[in-house]
DRENBAGU-908128 format. One line per field, with one value per atom (N, C-alpha, C): residue number from 0; residue in one letter; atom name; z, x, y. Coordinates in steps of 0.001 Angstrom, whole numbers. Layout:
// DRENBAGU-908128
nr: NUM	...
rest: A	...
atom: CA	...
pz: Z	...
px: X	...
py: Y	...
//
This chain:
// DRENBAGU-908128
nr: 0	0	0	1	1	1	2	2	2	3	3	3	4	4	4	5	5	5	6	6	6	7	7	7	8	8	8	9	9	9	10	10	10	11	11	11	12	12	12	13	13	13	14	14	14	15	15	15	16	16	16	17	17	17	18	18	18	19	19	19	20	20	20	21	21	21	22	22	22	23	23	23	24	24	24	25	25	25	26	26	26	27	27	27	28	28	28	29	29	29	30	30	30	31	31	31	32	32	32	33	33	33	34	34	34	35	35	35	36	36	36	37	37	37	38	38	38	39	39	39	40	40	40	41	41	41	42	42	42	43	43	43	44	44	44	45	45	45	46	46	46	47	47	47	48	48	48	49	49	49	50	50	50	51	51	51	52	52	52	53	53	53	54	54	54	55	55	55	56	56	56	57	57	57	58	58	58	59	59	59	60	60	60	61	61	61	62	62	62	63	63	63	64	64	64	65	65	65	66	66	66	67	67	67	68	68	68	69	69	69	70	70	70	71	71	71	72	72	72	73	73	73	74	74	74	75	75	75	76	76	76	77	77	77	78	78	78	79	79	79	80	80	80	81	81	81	82	82	82	83	83	83	84	84	84	85	85	85	86	86	86	87	87	87	88	88	88	89	89	89	90	90	90	91	91	91	92	92	92	93	93	93	94	94	94	95	95	95	96	96	96	97	97	97	98	98	98	99	99	99	100	100	100	101	101	101	102	102	102	103	103	103	104	104	104	105	105	105	106	106	106	107	107	107	108	108	108	109	109	109	110	110	110	111	111	111	112	112	112	113	113	113	114	114	114	115	115	115	116	116	116	117	117	117	118	118	118	119	119	119	120	120	120	121	121	121	122	122	122	123	123	123	124	124	124	125	125	125	126	126	126	127	127	127	128	128	128	129	129	129	130	130	130	131	131	131	132	132	132	133	133	133	134	134	134	135	135	135	136	136	136	137	137	137	138	138	138	139	139	139	140	140	140	141	141	141	142	142	142	143	143	143	144	144	144	145	145	145	146	146	146	147	147	147	148	148	148	149	149	149	150	150	150	151	151	151	152	152	152	153	153	153	154	154	154	155	155	155	156	156	156	157	157	157	158	158	158	159	159	159	160	160	160	161	161	161	162	162	162	163	163	163	164	164	164	165	165	165	166	166	166
rest: G	G	G	M	M	M	C	C	C	V	V	V	C	C	C	P	P	P	T	T	T	E	E	E	V	V	V	L	L	L	I	I	I	T	T	T	R	R	R	G	G	G	D	D	D	Q	Q	Q	Q	Q	Q	A	A	A	L	L	L	Y	Y	Y	L	L	L	T	T	T	A	A	A	H	H	H	A	A	A	L	L	L	L	L	L	S	S	S	H	H	H	G	G	G	D	D	D	V	V	V	V	V	V	A	A	A	M	M	M	E	E	E	Q	Q	Q	M	M	M	A	A	A	H	H	H	P	P	P	N	N	N	A	A	A	V	V	V	K	K	K	T	T	T	F	F	F	E	E	E	S	S	S	A	A	A	G	G	G	V	V	V	R	R	R	V	V	V	V	V	V	H	H	H	I	I	I	P	P	P	V	V	V	D	D	D	A	A	A	D	D	D	G	G	G	M	M	M	Q	Q	Q	V	V	V	D	D	D	R	R	R	L	L	L	K	K	K	E	E	E	V	V	V	I	I	I	E	E	E	A	A	A	E	E	E	P	P	P	R	R	R	L	L	L	K	K	K	A	A	A	V	V	V	Y	Y	Y	A	A	A	T	T	T	P	P	P	R	R	R	L	L	L	N	N	N	Y	Y	Y	P	P	P	T	T	T	T	T	T	V	V	V	H	H	H	L	L	L	S	S	S	A	A	A	E	E	E	R	R	R	C	C	C	Q	Q	Q	T	T	T	L	L	L	A	A	A	E	E	E	L	L	L	A	A	A	V	V	V	A	A	A	N	N	N	R	R	R	L	L	L	L	L	L	V	V	V	V	V	V	E	E	E	D	D	D	D	D	D	F	F	F	D	D	D	G	G	G	M	M	M	T	T	T	P	P	P	L	L	L	T	T	T	G	G	G	S	S	S	Q	Q	Q	T	T	T	L	L	L	P	P	P	L	L	L	A	A	A	A	A	A	Y	Y	Y	L	L	L	P	P	P	K	K	K	E	E	E	N	N	N	S	S	S	V	V	V	Y	Y	Y	V	V	V	C	C	C	T	T	T	A	A	A	T	T	T	R	R	R	I	I	I	L	L	L	A	A	A	Q	Q	Q	V	V	V	V	V	V	R	R	R	V	V	V	G	G	G	F	F	F	V	V	V	M	M	M	A	A	A	S	S	S	K	K	K	E	E	E
atom: N	CA	C	N	CA	C	N	CA	C	N	CA	C	N	CA	C	N	CA	C	N	CA	C	N	CA	C	N	CA	C	N	CA	C	N	CA	C	N	CA	C	N	CA	C	N	CA	C	N	CA	C	N	CA	C	N	CA	C	N	CA	C	N	CA	C	N	CA	C	N	CA	C	N	CA	C	N	CA	C	N	CA	C	N	CA	C	N	CA	C	N	CA	C	N	CA	C	N	CA	C	N	CA	C	N	CA	C	N	CA	C	N	CA	C	N	CA	C	N	CA	C	N	CA	C	N	CA	C	N	CA	C	N	CA	C	N	CA	C	N	CA	C	N	CA	C	N	CA	C	N	CA	C	N	CA	C	N	CA	C	N	CA	C	N	CA	C	N	CA	C	N	CA	C	N	CA	C	N	CA	C	N	CA	C	N	CA	C	N	CA	C	N	CA	C	N	CA	C	N	CA	C	N	CA	C	N	CA	C	N	CA	C	N	CA	C	N	CA	C	N	CA	C	N	CA	C	N	CA	C	N	CA	C	N	CA	C	N	CA	C	N	CA	C	N	CA	C	N	CA	C	N	CA	C	N	CA	C	N	CA	C	N	CA	C	N	CA	C	N	CA	C	N	CA	C	N	CA	C	N	CA	C	N	CA	C	N	CA	C	N	CA	C	N	CA	C	N	CA	C	N	CA	C	N	CA	C	N	CA	C	N	CA	C	N	CA	C	N	CA	C	N	CA	C	N	CA	C	N	CA	C	N	CA	C	N	CA	C	N	CA	C	N	CA	C	N	CA	C	N	CA	C	N	CA	C	N	CA	C	N	CA	C	N	CA	C	N	CA	C	N	CA	C	N	CA	C	N	CA	C	N	CA	C	N	CA	C	N	CA	C	N	CA	C	N	CA	C	N	CA	C	N	CA	C	N	CA	C	N	CA	C	N	CA	C	N	CA	C	N	CA	C	N	CA	C	N	CA	C	N	CA	C	N	CA	C	N	CA	C	N	CA	C	N	CA	C	N	CA	C	N	CA	C	N	CA	C	N	CA	C	N	CA	C	N	CA	C	N	CA	C	N	CA	C	N	CA	C	N	CA	C	N	CA	C	N	CA	C	N	CA	C	N	CA	C	N	CA	C	N	CA	C	N	CA	C	N	CA	C	N	CA	C	N	CA	C	N	CA	C	N	CA	C	N	CA	C	N	CA	C	N	CA	C	N	CA	C	N	CA	C	N	CA	C	N	CA	C	N	CA	C	N	CA	C	N	CA	C	N	CA	C	N	CA	C	N	CA	C	N	CA	C	N	CA	C	N	CA	C	N	CA	C
pz: -7238	-6840	-7963	-9169	-10291	-11351	-11929	-13022	-14322	-14975	-16150	-17305	-18475	-19696	-20337	-21103	-21769	-22656	-23236	-24095	-23308	-21977	-21131	-20488	-20968	-20442	-21588	-21365	-22349	-21694	-22257	-21750	-22239	-21339	-21674	-21264	-21604	-21187	-19862	-18841	-17510	-17218	-15967	-15562	-16152	-16465	-17059	-18437	-19240	-20541	-20363	-19392	-19124	-18750	-17907	-17543	-18744	-19554	-20744	-21684	-21960	-22853	-22276	-20989	-20331	-20444	-20097	-20121	-21521	-22521	-23886	-24588	-24187	-24843	-24207	-22902	-22215	-21717	-21747	-21286	-22427	-22333	-23376	-22843	-23769	-23417	-22670	-21502	-20689	-19588	-19644	-18561	-17283	-16163	-14862	-14265	-13653	-12904	-11486	-10510	-9116	-8763	-8035	-7583	-6227	-5564	-4226	-4250	-3213	-3071	-2980	-3521	-3559	-4366	-5362	-6234	-6954	-7486	-8192	-9305	-9367	-10378	-11804	-12093	-13447	-13774	-12790	-13016	-13319	-12558	-12791	-14209	-14595	-15930	-17025	-16786	-17789	-18062	-17021	-17222	-17838	-17390	-17964	-19442	-19840	-21250	-22150	-21574	-22328	-22310	-21734	-21657	-20534	-19576	-18444	-17276	-16615	-15439	-14211	-13365	-12169	-10947	-10137	-8861	-7778	-6803	-5754	-4555	-4025	-2854	-1702	-541	592	1021	1615	2122	3605	4399	5811	6150	7408	7837	7281	6815	6225	4707	4112	2656	2150	892	264	1085	1298	2051	1106	1085	123	375	1591	1822	1008	842	-2	-1478	-1846	-3211	-3505	-2548	-2727	-3086	-2421	-2706	-4134	-4570	-5925	-6947	-6671	-7569	-7755	-6673	-6742	-7447	-7322	-7866	-9290	-9742	-11050	-11997	-12837	-13754	-14794	-15038	-16026	-15387	-14112	-13453	-14087	-14636	-15331	-14662	-13894	-13352	-12014	-11287	-10041	-10197	-10024	-10040	-8585	-8254	-6855	-6755	-5646	-5290	-3930	-3893	-2614	-1770	-2382	-1570	-1034	-1617	-1110	-1725	-1011	-1540	-1697	-2837	-3051	-2788	-1983	-1270	209	668	2103	2619	1760	2045	2852	3020	3721	2796	3396	2655	2794	1743	1811	2692	3707	4644	3913	4484	3884	3738	4746	4691	3547	3393	2312	941	867	-395	-814	137	-144	-600	91	-269	-1648	-1930	-3245	-4342	-4135	-5122	-5336	-4258	-4364	-5097	-4790	-5476	-6969	-7298	-8707	-9488	-8916	-9606	-9720	-8627	-8612	-9548	-9740	-10551	-11890	-12229	-13504	-13716	-12668	-12721	-12994	-13705	-13941	-12815	-12190	-11177	-11829	-11920	-12458	-11248	-11005	-9838	-10251	-9684	-9954	-8801	-9064	-8044	-8320	-8326	-8747	-7916	-6721	-5848	-5583	-6307	-6050	-6301	-7121	-7418	-6601	-5730	-4909	-3726	-3635	-2610	-1170	-884	504	945	18	409	-167	-1115	-1704	-660	-782	185	72	1181	1206	938	781	481	-1023	-1406	-2824	-3390	-4672	-5301	-5256	-5296	-5346	-6569	-7657	-8895	-8678	-7688	-7407	-6905	-6446	-5899	-6833	-7999	-8943	-10173	-10759	-12059	-13098	-14080	-15073	-15772	-15983	-16691	-15864	-14573	-13713	-13333	-13919	-13411	-14503	-14256	-15015	-13976	-14074	-13108	-13801	-13221	-13780	-12793	-13298	-12438	-13220	-12505	-13142	-12481	-13281	-12764	-12692	-13011	-13055	-11714	-10631	-9315	-8909	-9427	-9063	-10064	-11236	-12245	-12177	-12687	-12662	-13224	-12804	-13277	-14784	-15384	-16827	-17628	-16963	-17630	-17371	-18349	-18202	-18680	-17743	-18073	-17132	-17713	-16929	-17665	-17104	-17795	-17313	-18134	-17788	-18017	-17038	-17157	-17128	-18141	-18251	-19129	-19057	-19923	-21376	-22199	-23608	-24320	-23810	-24403	-24123
px: 14315	15638	16464	15868	16597	16829	18006	18322	17994	16921	16430	16225	16661	16422	15132	14438	13203	13410	14590	14854	15013	14997	15145	13827	12727	11399	10544	9926	9028	7660	6646	5278	4718	4058	3517	2051	1436	58	80	593	642	1995	2158	3444	3699	2647	2850	3497	3060	3701	5150	5396	6760	7643	7146	7905	8111	7061	7148	8247	8230	9225	10631	10764	12064	12565	11713	12110	12500	11714	11961	13077	13330	14370	15749	15799	17080	17576	16715	17116	17006	17760	17768	17226	16756	16262	17374	17046	18011	18650	18486	18983	18201	18744	18111	17830	16658	16318	15952	16495	16135	15009	14037	12954	12460	11820	11315	10323	10393	9445	8037	7093	5693	5535	6393	6238	4893	4447	3171	3214	2212	2210	2350	1799	1926	3362	4104	5514	6295	6031	6699	6401	5135	4739	5377	5495	6086	7533	8313	9707	9798	8969	8995	8604	7743	7343	8513	9551	10753	11778	11399	12309	13318	13013	13903	13494	14485	14199	14198	13196	13022	13507	14333	14790	14250	13570	12937	13866	13856	14650	13677	13898	12988	12919	11777	11519	11194	11731	11373	10939	10941	10450	11270	12498	13344	13419	12532	12501	13283	13707	14453	15702	15937	17111	18316	19021	20107	21273	21402	22430	22124	20854	20457	20710	20542	20850	22329	23197	24631	24863	24145	24270	23833	22765	22269	23281	23876	24901	26041	26464	27553	27146	25880	25417	24877	24506	23836	24663	25481	26298	25474	24233	23395	22491	22712	21922	22243	21226	21409	20679	19638	18812	18201	17813	17066	15807	14649	13374	12987	12670	12368	11283	10566	9586	10013	11101	11709	10909	10107	9397	8076	7548	6324	6230	6741	6747	5337	5121	3842	4060	3297	2093	2332	3590	3836	3718	3871	3840	5043	6079	7273	8117	8965	9883	11287	12068	13451	14208	14888	15607	16703	17089	18136	19441	19766	20995	20938	19807	19677	19621	19031	19053	20494	21302	22711	23422	23184	23830	23378	22081	21570	22215	22312	22944	24412	25120	26534	26683	25820	25865	25579	24613	24246	25416	26048	27175	28349	28699	29858	29696	28455	28204	27549	27500	26928	25513	24697	23309	22390	21347	20312	19292	18952	17902	16643	15627	14333	13464	13275	12526	11092	10164	8745	8165	7938	7414	5926	5180	3782	2903	3324	2511	3175	4233	5026	4320	3292	2589	1323	1027	-165	125	-543	-192	-336	-1313	-1551	-717	-374	375	1774	2093	3425	4480	5629	6702	7293	7767	8419	9925	10417	11830	12052	13286	13618	13611	13327	13418	14865	15015	16336	17102	16401	17034	17807	17441	18145	19573	19842	21151	21983	21433	22117	22579	23709	24072	23006	22813	21765	21931	23169	23381	22956	22711	22274	20800	20069	18724	17673	16543	15321	14234	13620	12592	11235	10310	8973	7961	7017	5995	4685	3596	2296	1499	651	-272	-1690	-1841	-3161	-3878	-3164	-3802	-4341	-3738	-4240	-5256	-5338	-6311	-7563	-7455	-8554	-8015	-8571	-8109	-8267	-9215	-9422	-8460	-7787	-6809	-5430	-4920	-3648	-2520	-1852	-741	409	1541	2738	3932	5091	6298	7474	8485	9736	10840	11737	12869	14142	14968	16211	17181	18416	19415	18994	19165	18752	19557	20740	21512	20845
py: 5384	4982	4389	4300	3718	4788	4799	5713	4984	5404	4688	5663	5262	6033	5531	6373	5929	4696	4546	3386	2092	2171	988	562	1133	797	269	-873	-1460	-1632	-1012	-1148	-2477	-3194	-4517	-4610	-5712	-5988	-6740	-6108	-6705	-7316	-7729	-8288	-9663	-10406	-11724	-11614	-10655	-10479	-10025	-9178	-8734	-9927	-10821	-12021	-12937	-13089	-13936	-13427	-12128	-11550	-11704	-11492	-11646	-13077	-14026	-15437	-15888	-15494	-15959	-15197	-13960	-13170	-13342	-13555	-13529	-14884	-15877	-17202	-18196	-19263	-20285	-21599	-22426	-23753	-24500	-25036	-25762	-24933	-23618	-22781	-23075	-22635	-22829	-21459	-21316	-20108	-20527	-19806	-20044	-19084	-19586	-18715	-19157	-18216	-18489	-19655	-20465	-21565	-20994	-21667	-21241	-19955	-19750	-18586	-18690	-17575	-17564	-18607	-19491	-20557	-20033	-18869	-18323	-17943	-17487	-17162	-18435	-19491	-20768	-21253	-21237	-21696	-20855	-19569	-18681	-19053	-19272	-19659	-21053	-21967	-23318	-23314	-22376	-22303	-21912	-21327	-20972	-22112	-23257	-24395	-24280	-23413	-23167	-24057	-24646	-25470	-24568	-24751	-23935	-24707	-24049	-24602	-23680	-24247	-23443	-23261	-22032	-21666	-21412	-22016	-21801	-20336	-19990	-18642	-18763	-17835	-17776	-16347	-15991	-14673	-13508	-13770	-12735	-12839	-13622	-13746	-14945	-14841	-15930	-16253	-17532	-17972	-17963	-16847	-16685	-17641	-18172	-19186	-20441	-20743	-21878	-21562	-20286	-19868	-20102	-19837	-20099	-21562	-22463	-23892	-24204	-23573	-23800	-23277	-22132	-21578	-22572	-23189	-24160	-25444	-25843	-27119	-27033	-25854	-25711	-24846	-25450	-24646	-23872	-24298	-23604	-22556	-22249	-21209	-19868	-19229	-17950	-16802	-17114	-16036	-16427	-15383	-15537	-14700	-15333	-14627	-14382	-13136	-12813	-11750	-11807	-10778	-10220	-9450	-9071	-8096	-7228	-6229	-6759	-7812	-8443	-9827	-10816	-12170	-12706	-13367	-14034	-15507	-16183	-15760	-15429	-15478	-15343	-13911	-12926	-11486	-11002	-11823	-11362	-10490	-9682	-8822	-9391	-9306	-9736	-8746	-9243	-8366	-7596	-6460	-5630	-6409	-7196	-7996	-9007	-9664	-10639	-9963	-8779	-8021	-7770	-7335	-7062	-8327	-9424	-10691	-11154	-11051	-11444	-10607	-9306	-8425	-8814	-9086	-9485	-10811	-11769	-13065	-12910	-12073	-11863	-11276	-10273	-9631	-10600	-11251	-12152	-13338	-13790	-14986	-14670	-13383	-12926	-13462	-13350	-13794	-12612	-12879	-11893	-12003	-10901	-10891	-10327	-11165	-10750	-10432	-9150	-8695	-8409	-9155	-8951	-8141	-6872	-5958	-5741	-6842	-6833	-5910	-5575	-4733	-3382	-3089	-1896	-580	-586	659	827	-123	-30	885	2038	3022	2530	1713	1315	132	-756	-1948	-1989	-1128	-1126	-796	-1401	-1210	190	703	2009	1885	679	481	535	793	822	-594	-728	-2049	-2563	-3850	-4471	-3975	-3707	-3225	-1934	-1153	96	-157	-1362	-1704	-2586	-2877	-3761	-2998	-3412	-2852	-3248	-2412	-2681	-4022	-4448	-5711	-6922	-6744	-7838	-7740	-6806	-6535	-6398	-7052	-6822	-6562	-5404	-5006	-5056	-5818	-5991	-5432	-4643	-4063	-3964	-3792	-3660	-2547	-1916	-907	-1466	-2731	-3359	-3261	-3467	-3473	-2109	-1028	303	830	212	652	-213	-1402	-2375	-3678	-4792	-6087	-6252	-5555	-5687	-4818	-3880	-3023	-3629	-4335	-5032	-4120	-3450	-2571	-2889	-3125	-3364	-2807	-3022	-2599	-3421	-3434	-4076	-3045	-2948	-2039	-2875	-2661	-3410	-2639	-3013	-2416	-2606	-1595	-1723	-2801	-3120	-4222	-5542
//
C-alpha cells in the first residue's frame, strides 16, 4: 500500500536499530516524542538515548487516544514525533481504529509531526494485520515506517528495515 523507491529503504539489524537510527538522525536533544502508554521498554529507551523526552498517551480498546494526543500537541511546543504501533499495539494487542488512524494522520500533517510507525509484527503471516500500515495514508515527509523480519526468520537473525523519504 506504500509507494516506495529503493533509495527510501534502509536495511537494518532489526527494528531496534531502525528506531535508534531514526531517533538519532531525525530528532534533537530536548525534542518531545509522544508514544502509546506501556510502549515497549526498548523503544522508550531508544528515544531517551537520543535525549528525547517521552510523553505517554493512553490506549483503550480502539488504540491510542488521539484526543489526548491533541492535548499534548497544544501543551508541548517541542513535540516533533509520534511513535505508534497502530496495527498491533504492544503489549495490549489492540489495533488503532480506522477513525483514529485518520485523525492521527490529519494531526501529523497539520502539526508537521513525524509519525514513527513500528510495525514489528507486520510480516508475520498468521498474526500480521490485514489492514494497510498507517504510513500508506501519510505523506512521505510525515512518515517513518519500521518493520522487522526477525519474527518470521528466527530470533538470532536480526533483519529489519526503515522506510522514509530520502530527504
